[in-house]
C-alpha positions as CSV (number, residue, x, y, z in Angstrom):
1,M,0.0,0.0,0.0
2,D,1.5,3.4,-1.1
3,I,1.6,6.5,1.1
4,C,-1.4,8.1,-0.6
5,S,-3.6,5.1,0.0
6,S,-2.4,4.9,3.6
7,T,-3.3,8.6,4.1
8,Q,-6.8,8.1,2.6
9,V,-7.5,5.1,4.9
10,L,-6.3,7.0,7.9
11,G,-8.4,10.0,6.9
12,M,-11.5,7.8,6.6
13,H,-10.9,6.3,10.0
14,L,-10.5,9.8,11.5
15,L,-13.8,10.9,9.9
16,L,-15.6,7.9,11.2
17,I,-14.3,8.5,14.7
18,L,-15.2,12.2,14.5
19,S,-18.7,11.5,13.2
20,Y,-19.2,9.0,16.1
21,I,-18.1,11.5,18.7
22,I,-20.0,14.6,17.5
23,G,-22.6,13.0,15.2
24,P,-25.7,14.1,17.2
25,N,-24.5,17.7,17.1
26,M,-23.9,17.7,13.3
27,A,-27.3,16.3,12.4
28,E,-29.1,18.3,9.6
29,Q,-31.6,20.6,11.3
30,E,-34.3,22.8,9.7
31,V,-36.7,25.2,11.2
32,E,-40.3,26.1,10.5
33,N,-42.3,29.2,11.4
34,L,-45.9,28.1,11.5
35,S,-47.3,31.1,13.2
36,G,-49.7,31.8,10.3
37,L,-51.7,28.7,11.4
38,S,-52.7,30.4,14.6
39,S,-56.0,32.4,14.8
40,N,-54.4,34.5,17.6
41,P,-52.3,37.2,16.0
42,D,-50.1,37.4,19.1
43,K,-49.4,33.7,19.2
44,N,-46.3,32.1,17.5
45,I,-45.8,28.5,16.4
46,F,-42.3,27.1,15.8
47,A,-40.8,23.7,14.9
48,I,-37.3,22.4,14.6
49,R,-36.8,19.3,12.5
50,E,-33.8,17.0,12.5
51,N,-33.3,14.6,9.5
52,G,-36.9,15.0,8.5
53,T,-38.4,14.4,11.9
54,T,-39.7,17.1,14.4
55,C,-37.4,17.3,17.4
56,L,-38.8,20.5,19.1
57,M,-42.2,22.2,18.9
58,A,-43.2,25.4,20.7
59,E,-46.2,27.7,20.5
60,F,-46.8,30.7,22.8
61,S,-47.6,34.4,23.0
62,A,-44.6,36.3,24.4
63,K,-43.8,39.9,25.3
64,I,-40.8,41.3,27.2
65,L,-40.9,44.4,29.4
66,V,-37.6,46.2,29.3
67,P,-36.7,49.3,31.4
68,Y,-34.5,51.8,29.7
69,E,-33.3,55.4,30.3
70,V,-34.6,58.5,28.4
71,P,-33.5,62.1,28.9
72,A,-35.3,64.0,31.6
73,S,-37.1,67.3,30.8
74,N,-34.1,69.2,32.2
75,E,-31.9,67.5,29.6
76,V,-29.4,66.7,32.3
77,D,-30.9,63.8,34.2
78,W,-32.3,60.5,33.0
79,N,-35.7,58.9,33.6
80,V,-36.6,55.2,33.3
81,E,-39.4,54.1,30.9
82,D,-40.6,50.6,30.0
83,A,-40.5,49.2,26.5
84,V,-43.1,46.5,25.9
85,I,-41.7,44.3,23.1
86,Q,-44.1,41.8,21.5
87,L,-42.7,38.8,19.8
88,P,-43.8,39.2,16.1
89,R,-44.9,36.6,13.6
90,D,-42.0,37.3,11.2
91,T,-39.5,36.0,13.7
92,E,-36.3,34.4,12.4
93,I,-35.8,30.9,14.0
94,K,-32.8,28.9,14.8
95,G,-32.4,26.0,17.2
96,K,-30.5,22.9,18.2
97,C,-31.6,19.4,19.3
98,W,-29.6,16.9,21.2
99,N,-30.6,13.9,23.3
100,N,-30.5,15.7,26.6
101,E,-30.4,19.4,25.6
102,S,-32.2,21.6,23.1
103,E,-32.4,25.3,22.3
104,L,-34.8,27.7,20.6
105,H,-33.4,31.0,19.2
106,L,-35.8,33.7,18.0
107,T,-34.6,36.9,16.4
108,W,-36.5,40.0,15.1
109,S,-36.4,43.8,14.6
110,D,-33.5,43.6,12.1
111,K,-31.6,41.4,14.5
112,S,-31.8,43.9,17.4
113,C,-33.8,41.5,19.6
114,T,-33.0,37.8,20.2
115,L,-34.7,35.5,22.7
116,K,-33.1,32.2,23.5
117,L,-34.8,29.5,25.5
118,F,-32.8,26.5,26.8
119,F,-34.1,23.1,27.8
120,I,-32.5,20.1,29.5
121,K,-33.5,16.7,30.8
122,D,-33.2,16.6,34.5
123,D,-31.9,13.5,36.2
124,S,-32.1,14.9,39.7
125,T,-35.9,14.5,40.1
126,K,-37.0,13.0,43.4
127,S,-40.2,11.5,42.0
128,G,-38.5,8.5,40.6
129,G,-39.2,9.5,37.0
130,R,-37.3,11.7,34.6
131,N,-38.3,15.2,33.7
132,W,-37.4,17.9,31.3
133,K,-37.4,21.6,32.1
134,M,-36.5,25.1,30.9
135,N,-33.3,25.9,32.7
136,K,-32.1,29.1,31.1
137,I,-33.4,32.3,29.3
138,Q,-31.4,35.0,27.5
139,F,-32.8,38.1,25.9
140,M,-30.4,40.2,23.9
141,Y,-31.5,43.7,22.8
142,D,-30.0,46.8,21.3
143,L,-31.0,50.2,22.7
144,S,-30.2,51.8,19.4
145,D,-33.3,50.2,18.0
146,R,-35.7,53.1,17.7
147,T,-38.7,50.9,17.0
148,N,-38.8,49.5,20.5
149,F,-36.7,52.0,22.4
150,K,-37.9,55.5,21.6
151,N,-37.3,58.9,23.0
152,G,-33.5,59.0,22.6
153,A,-32.5,55.9,24.6
154,R,-28.8,55.5,25.4
155,P,-27.3,53.3,22.7
156,G,-25.7,50.0,23.6
157,K,-26.3,46.2,23.4
158,H,-27.3,44.4,26.6
159,T,-28.4,40.9,27.7
160,A,-31.2,40.2,30.2
161,S,-30.8,36.6,31.5
162,R,-31.8,34.1,34.1
163,Y,-29.9,30.8,34.9
164,N,-30.4,27.7,36.9
165,L,-34.2,27.8,36.3
166,S,-36.7,25.0,36.9
167,L,-39.6,26.1,34.7
168,M,-42.1,23.9,32.9
169,V,-41.0,20.8,34.7
170,T,-42.6,18.0,32.7
171,P,-42.2,14.2,32.6
172,V,-40.1,13.1,29.7
173,G,-42.2,12.0,26.7
174,M,-44.9,14.5,27.4
175,S,-45.6,18.1,26.3
176,Y,-46.1,21.1,28.6
177,E,-49.2,23.1,28.2
178,C,-50.3,26.2,30.1
179,E,-53.0,28.7,29.1
180,A,-52.3,31.0,32.2
181,L,-49.9,33.9,32.1
182,E,-46.4,33.1,33.3
183,K,-43.8,35.7,34.0
184,V,-40.0,35.4,34.6
185,S,-37.8,38.2,35.9
186,L,-34.5,38.6,34.0
187,T,-31.4,40.6,35.2
188,S,-30.0,42.9,32.6
189,T,-26.4,44.0,32.0
190,D,-27.8,47.5,31.7
191,Q,-27.1,48.7,35.2
192,K,-28.7,45.5,36.7
193,K,-32.1,46.6,35.6
194,T,-34.9,43.9,35.7
195,A,-36.6,42.9,32.5
196,V,-39.7,40.6,32.6
197,L,-40.6,37.9,30.1
198,Y,-44.4,37.2,29.9
199,L,-45.6,33.9,28.4
200,S,-49.1,32.7,27.8
201,E,-51.0,30.0,25.8
202,V,-47.9,27.9,26.1
203,H,-47.5,24.5,24.5
204,I,-43.9,23.2,24.3
205,Q,-42.2,19.9,23.7
206,P,-38.4,20.0,23.3
207,F,-37.7,16.2,23.4
208,D,-39.0,12.8,22.4
209,I,-41.7,13.9,19.9
210,K,-43.2,10.6,18.6
211,S,-45.1,11.8,15.6
212,D,-44.0,14.5,13.1
213,F,-45.6,17.9,14.0
214,L,-47.7,16.3,16.7
215,Y,-47.4,16.9,20.4
216,S,-47.3,14.0,22.8
217,E,-49.7,13.7,25.8
218,D,-50.2,17.1,27.5
219,Y,-49.0,17.8,31.0
220,R,-51.0,20.8,32.4
221,C,-49.4,23.4,34.5
222,L,-50.5,23.7,38.2
223,T,-52.3,27.0,37.6
224,D,-54.5,25.5,34.8
225,Q,-55.2,22.5,37.0
226,Q,-56.3,24.7,39.9
227,K,-58.5,26.8,37.5
228,Q,-60.1,23.7,36.0
229,L,-60.8,22.4,39.6
230,E,-62.4,25.7,40.5
231,E,-64.6,25.6,37.4
232,T,-65.6,22.0,37.9
233,L,-66.0,21.9,41.7
234,P,-69.3,23.8,41.8
235,L,-70.7,21.4,39.1
236,I,-69.5,18.4,41.1
237,L,-71.0,19.7,44.3
238,G,-74.3,20.6,42.5
239,L,-74.5,17.1,41.0
240,T,-73.7,15.5,44.4
241,L,-76.4,17.6,46.1
242,G,-78.9,16.8,43.4
243,V,-78.2,13.0,43.7
244,A,-78.5,13.3,47.5
245,I,-81.9,15.0,47.3
246,L,-83.1,12.4,44.8
247,I,-82.1,9.6,47.2
248,I,-83.8,11.3,50.1
249,L,-87.0,11.7,48.1
250,A,-86.9,8.1,46.9
251,V,-86.4,6.8,50.5
252,Y,-89.2,9.0,51.7
253,H,-91.5,7.8,48.9
254,V,-90.8,4.1,49.6
255,H,-91.2,4.6,53.4
256,H,-94.5,6.5,52.9
257,K,-95.9,3.8,50.6
258,M,-95.0,1.0,53.0
259,T,-96.5,2.7,56.1
260,A,-99.7,3.6,54.1
261,N,-100.4,-0.1,53.5
262,Q,-100.0,-1.2,57.1
263,V,-103.1,-1.6,59.4
264,Q,-103.4,1.3,61.8
265,I,-103.6,0.0,65.4
266,P,-105.7,2.4,67.5
267,R,-104.0,3.8,70.6
268,D,-107.3,3.7,72.6
269,R,-107.8,0.1,73.7
270,S,-111.6,0.7,74.0
271,L,-111.6,0.8,70.2
272,Y,-110.2,-2.8,69.8
273,K,-113.8,-4.3,70.1
274,H,-114.7,-2.5,66.9
275,M,-111.9,-4.2,65.0
276,G,-112.3,-7.5,63.2
């Protein structure tokens, strides 16, 4: 075997080893913005597909409240105002899927705003099963963007983030669903100001999607469960009370019918002679 052939064989072996080590990270991934399918104009629908199969699905309404400084009327001091930034439908999507981690990156306003959501599978659960959760959020924004930050905001790029989170904790193999409003505080690099991420009408599954573009069984958030209980409890109590009333009426009717057929024994013994 000549030197060229030996080099080619060695190169093939190295490629095989490299593909084995980093193969999951190098899988072909494509993204889909399906927000047009939602009847709610504020709701977005995203999907990440890996080798022709959906590996992450997410739909939600999102807005971020970001405090920023504007010149005061005396043109010397600065006041703080709040920008309310709605996640638009024409969002640019990127993402990554691995076995135990996944990410969803959303960019808009000419790349001046980027929201990144990070998910992991959690092995530290005490319930005996295995869960996934959202463990990190990052929101990058540029104060030079006059669409969202008006009135002469100080220019500069900043990141509002939160780490070591345990949000949307859901059993592996299930999707997380929550209609209720959820909010997460984020600490900004802009003088440690606090931004707030608001999420509602959430339906997310970042792992183990069994059917293409179809969520697995839903796991409802605690707030939705409590709301559902509050809505159904009066109905259950009403039905229970109604059944109890029917049982009492039925017992009374049977008892009345049985006692009506019995011979009435007079209490006055002098009347016994008239009987028979």
